[in-house]
C-alpha positions as CSV (number, residue, x, y, z in Angstrom):
1,X,91.8,82.2,133.1
2,X,93.6,85.2,134.5
3,X,94.7,88.6,132.8
4,X,98.2,88.3,132.6
5,X,98.0,85.2,130.8
6,X,95.4,87.1,128.1
7,X,97.8,89.4,128.4
8,X,101.4,87.3,127.9
9,X,98.6,85.7,124.6
10,X,98.0,89.3,123.1
11,X,101.5,90.3,123.3
12,X,103.6,87.2,122.0
13,X,100.5,86.9,118.9
14,X,101.2,90.5,118.3
15,X,104.7,91.4,118.7
16,X,105.5,87.4,117.1
17,X,107.4,85.9,118.9
18,X,108.5,85.8,123.0
19,X,111.1,87.4,123.6
20,X,109.6,90.8,122.0
21,X,106.6,90.1,124.0
22,X,108.8,90.0,127.1
23,X,110.8,93.1,126.2
24,X,107.2,94.9,125.1
25,X,105.9,94.1,128.9
26,X,109.4,94.7,130.5
27,X,109.0,91.0,131.8
28,X,111.6,87.6,131.2
29,X,110.3,85.8,128.6
30,X,110.0,82.3,130.9
31,X,107.6,84.6,132.2
32,X,105.5,85.4,129.4
33,X,106.4,81.7,128.3
34,X,105.1,80.4,131.6
35,X,101.9,82.3,131.7
36,X,100.7,81.5,127.6
37,X,101.4,77.0,129.0
38,X,99.3,77.6,131.8
39,X,96.6,79.5,129.8
40,X,96.9,76.3,127.0
41,X,97.2,73.6,129.4
42,X,94.3,75.0,131.9
43,X,92.1,75.0,128.8
44,X,93.9,72.3,127.4
45,X,93.9,74.3,123.8
46,X,96.9,74.6,121.2
47,X,97.8,78.9,120.9
48,X,100.6,78.8,118.8
49,X,102.6,76.6,116.5
50,X,106.2,76.6,117.5
51,X,108.5,75.6,115.2
52,X,112.4,76.2,115.9
53,X,112.3,80.0,116.2
54,X,109.0,80.5,114.4
55,X,106.0,81.4,116.6
56,X,102.9,81.8,115.0
57,X,98.9,81.0,116.2
58,X,97.1,78.3,115.2
59,X,93.5,78.8,113.9
60,X,91.9,78.7,117.7
61,X,95.1,81.1,118.3
62,X,94.1,83.7,115.5
63,X,90.2,83.7,117.2
64,X,91.7,84.5,120.8
65,X,93.7,87.1,119.0
66,X,90.8,88.5,117.6
67,X,89.2,88.8,120.8
68,X,92.0,90.4,122.7
69,X,92.2,92.8,120.2
70,X,88.5,94.6,121.4
71,X,90.0,93.6,124.7
72,X,92.7,95.5,124.5
73,X,91.7,98.7,123.0
74,X,88.5,99.0,125.0
75,X,91.0,99.0,128.0
76,X,92.8,101.9,126.1
77,X,89.8,103.4,125.8
78,X,89.4,103.1,129.5
79,X,92.9,104.7,130.3
80,X,91.9,107.8,127.7
81,X,88.6,107.9,129.3
82,X,90.2,107.7,133.1
83,X,92.9,110.4,131.8
84,X,90.8,112.5,129.9
85,X,92.5,115.9,131.4
86,X,95.7,114.5,129.5
87,X,94.3,113.2,126.7
88,X,94.7,116.0,123.7
89,X,98.3,117.0,125.6
90,X,100.4,114.2,124.8
91,X,99.0,110.8,123.1
92,X,99.7,109.2,119.8
93,X,96.8,109.0,116.7
94,X,97.6,107.0,113.8
95,X,96.2,107.4,110.4
96,X,96.0,105.0,107.1
97,X,95.0,106.8,103.9
98,X,95.6,106.0,100.4
99,X,96.3,109.3,99.7
100,X,97.3,111.9,102.5
101,X,96.4,115.0,99.9
102,X,93.0,115.0,101.7
103,X,94.7,115.8,105.4
104,X,96.4,117.6,105.0
105,X,94.3,121.4,105.4
106,X,92.9,118.7,108.4
107,X,96.4,117.5,109.8
108,X,97.6,121.6,110.2
109,X,94.2,122.4,112.1
110,X,94.4,119.3,114.5
111,X,98.4,120.1,115.5
112,X,97.6,123.9,115.7
113,X,95.0,123.0,118.4
114,X,96.6,119.7,119.8
115,X,100.6,120.1,119.6
116,X,101.3,117.6,121.6
117,X,99.5,115.1,119.7
118,X,101.8,113.1,117.6
119,X,100.2,111.5,114.0
120,X,101.7,108.5,112.1
121,X,100.4,108.5,108.6
122,X,100.9,105.6,106.9
123,X,99.6,105.0,102.9
124,X,97.8,102.4,101.9
125,X,94.9,101.0,99.4
126,X,91.5,100.7,100.3
127,X,91.9,97.1,101.7
128,X,94.7,98.0,103.7
129,X,92.7,101.3,105.4
130,X,89.5,98.9,105.7
131,X,91.9,96.1,107.5
132,X,94.3,98.4,109.6
133,X,90.9,99.4,110.9
134,X,89.1,96.2,112.1
135,X,92.8,94.7,113.4
136,X,92.7,98.0,115.5
137,X,96.0,98.8,113.7
138,X,95.1,102.6,112.9
139,X,92.8,104.8,114.5
140,X,91.6,107.1,111.7
141,X,91.3,105.6,107.5
142,X,91.0,107.4,104.4
143,X,89.9,106.0,101.4
144,X,88.4,106.8,98.3
145,X,84.7,105.5,98.9
146,X,82.0,105.3,101.0
147,X,81.8,102.2,102.7
148,X,79.3,100.7,103.1
149,X,79.6,98.5,106.0
150,X,77.4,100.1,109.3
151,X,80.7,99.9,111.3
152,X,82.2,102.9,110.5
153,X,81.8,106.3,111.1
154,X,82.0,108.3,108.2
155,X,83.3,111.7,107.1
156,X,82.7,112.6,103.8
157,X,86.0,115.0,102.6
158,X,85.8,115.2,98.9
159,X,84.0,114.1,95.8
160,X,86.3,114.1,92.5
161,X,86.4,112.0,89.1
162,X,89.3,109.8,88.0
163,X,91.5,111.4,85.6
164,X,94.2,109.8,83.2
165,X,98.4,111.3,83.4
166,X,101.2,111.4,81.1
167,X,104.5,113.0,81.0
168,X,104.7,116.0,79.8
169,X,106.5,114.8,76.4
170,X,104.5,111.5,75.9
171,X,103.0,112.0,72.7
172,X,99.5,112.1,74.5
173,X,100.4,114.7,76.5
174,X,98.5,117.5,74.1
175,X,95.6,115.5,74.0
176,X,92.0,116.8,74.8
177,X,90.7,113.8,75.8
178,X,90.9,109.9,75.8
179,X,88.2,106.7,75.2
180,X,88.3,103.5,77.2
181,X,89.1,102.3,73.5
182,X,92.3,104.3,73.3
183,X,93.7,103.8,76.8
184,X,93.2,99.8,75.7
185,X,96.0,99.8,73.1
186,X,98.3,102.2,75.7
187,X,101.1,101.0,78.3
188,X,99.5,101.4,81.7
189,X,101.1,102.2,84.5
190,X,98.3,100.8,87.5
191,X,98.2,100.4,91.0
192,X,98.3,97.0,92.9
193,X,94.9,94.9,93.2
194,X,93.0,96.7,95.9
195,X,93.4,100.0,94.8
196,X,89.9,101.7,94.3
197,X,90.7,103.4,91.4
198,X,91.7,100.7,89.4
199,X,88.6,98.7,90.3
200,X,86.3,101.7,89.4
201,X,88.3,101.6,85.6
202,X,88.4,98.1,85.3
203,X,84.9,97.7,85.7
204,X,83.7,100.3,83.6
205,X,86.1,99.6,80.9
206,X,84.6,96.0,80.8
207,X,80.9,97.1,81.0
208,X,82.2,98.7,77.5
209,X,83.9,95.8,76.1
210,X,87.6,97.2,77.2
211,X,90.5,95.5,79.1
212,X,92.5,97.8,80.7
213,X,95.5,95.8,81.6
214,X,98.5,97.3,82.7
215,X,101.8,97.1,81.6
216,X,103.5,97.8,84.5
217,X,101.9,97.4,88.5
218,X,103.5,99.0,90.9
219,X,102.4,99.5,94.6
220,X,101.5,102.8,95.7
221,X,100.1,106.4,94.3
222,X,103.9,107.7,94.3
223,X,105.1,105.2,92.5
224,X,103.1,105.5,89.5
225,X,103.6,108.9,90.0
226,X,107.5,108.5,89.5
227,X,107.4,105.7,86.5
228,X,104.5,107.8,84.3
229,X,106.7,110.5,85.0
230,X,109.6,108.6,83.3
231,X,107.6,108.8,80.2
232,X,106.7,104.6,80.8
233,X,102.8,105.2,80.3
234,X,99.7,106.4,81.2
235,X,98.6,106.8,84.7
236,X,95.4,107.3,86.6
237,X,94.5,109.1,89.8
238,X,91.4,110.8,90.9
239,X,91.3,114.8,89.8
240,X,91.9,115.9,93.6
241,X,95.2,113.7,94.2
242,X,96.6,115.1,91.3
243,X,99.0,117.8,92.7
244,X,101.7,120.2,91.5
245,X,104.3,118.0,89.5
246,X,105.6,120.2,85.8
247,X,106.8,116.3,85.1
248,X,102.7,115.6,84.7
249,X,99.9,116.5,83.1
250,X,96.5,115.2,83.1
251,X,94.1,114.2,80.6
252,X,90.2,114.0,80.6
253,X,88.6,110.3,80.1
254,X,85.9,110.7,77.2
255,X,83.3,107.8,79.7
256,X,80.8,108.2,81.6
257,X,82.2,109.9,85.1
258,X,84.0,108.0,87.6
259,X,83.9,109.6,91.1
260,X,86.0,108.9,94.2
261,X,84.3,109.9,97.1
262,X,87.3,110.7,99.3
263,X,85.8,109.9,103.4
264,X,87.4,110.0,106.5
265,X,86.5,106.4,108.9
266,X,87.0,105.5,111.9
267,X,85.5,102.3,113.4
268,X,81.9,103.5,115.1
269,X,82.8,101.6,118.2
270,X,85.9,103.5,119.2
271,X,84.5,106.8,117.6
272,X,83.6,107.5,120.9
273,X,87.5,108.5,122.3
274,X,88.3,112.2,123.0
275,X,91.0,112.4,121.0
276,X,89.4,110.7,117.8
277,X,86.7,112.6,118.6
278,X,88.6,115.7,118.1
279,X,90.2,114.8,115.2
280,X,86.8,114.3,112.9
281,X,85.2,116.8,114.6
282,X,88.0,119.0,112.9
283,X,87.7,116.9,109.6
284,X,83.5,117.6,109.6
285,X,84.2,121.2,109.8
286,X,86.8,121.0,107.3
287,X,84.7,119.1,105.0
288,X,81.9,122.0,105.1
289,X,84.0,125.1,105.1
290,X,86.5,123.4,102.3
291,X,88.8,125.0,104.6
């Protein structure tokens, strides 16, 4: 087994095809195909299903991909270690967050201190955050719960209750609070399955004999905000994520308090990297001072 063969396999699996892998590695497609073919022949194993122009890993291929993900991420960490003098002058930090709101002050301080670092932020629910970190598709995650897995290093950000919200011209806009029973008969606008906010609401309602069934299901917090602002129903969010929107008004939920404990996390095995460590340190300092 040769390094170049594993590298060829890895990039074909990640890029989704031989041509794209060749472009990524600045090699020819025949060279990539030859390396993968030799790896399969040497170990008498099929790593890819090849159907017309579609290339997908076999079961064995997916299992090998889990290993090569760690292998090449470790290689990247070694490169960062050997290039420490340059590590915080250039590079990319990938963040996936269930709400970018919690990152605003941290990102501002980080960019001020390390202006040469490019930061990429994308949104996702709790399941997306966790899976992206395990797949090495993100470096830092932000989610609305403290993960139970010991695989993660955690920096607690804040803890705020879940609230309901409606448009300012909604009939419930002046309500002092809403009970779960009242909410159960309202048209609700909820996030997709995988949202921790939604899961907590549904679990509490079920424990008290009510069903919170969405009239509209939307992917992402921004989509929920826009739909609720149109007057289509009642939405839910943690108080810290409500933000400033003159079209909306938040309403407390008359029920046992449901807290969203926002946390910044990364895989412990990657927490020693200079770039990640710098970001985590700034986040921890912000968490302690609130500034």
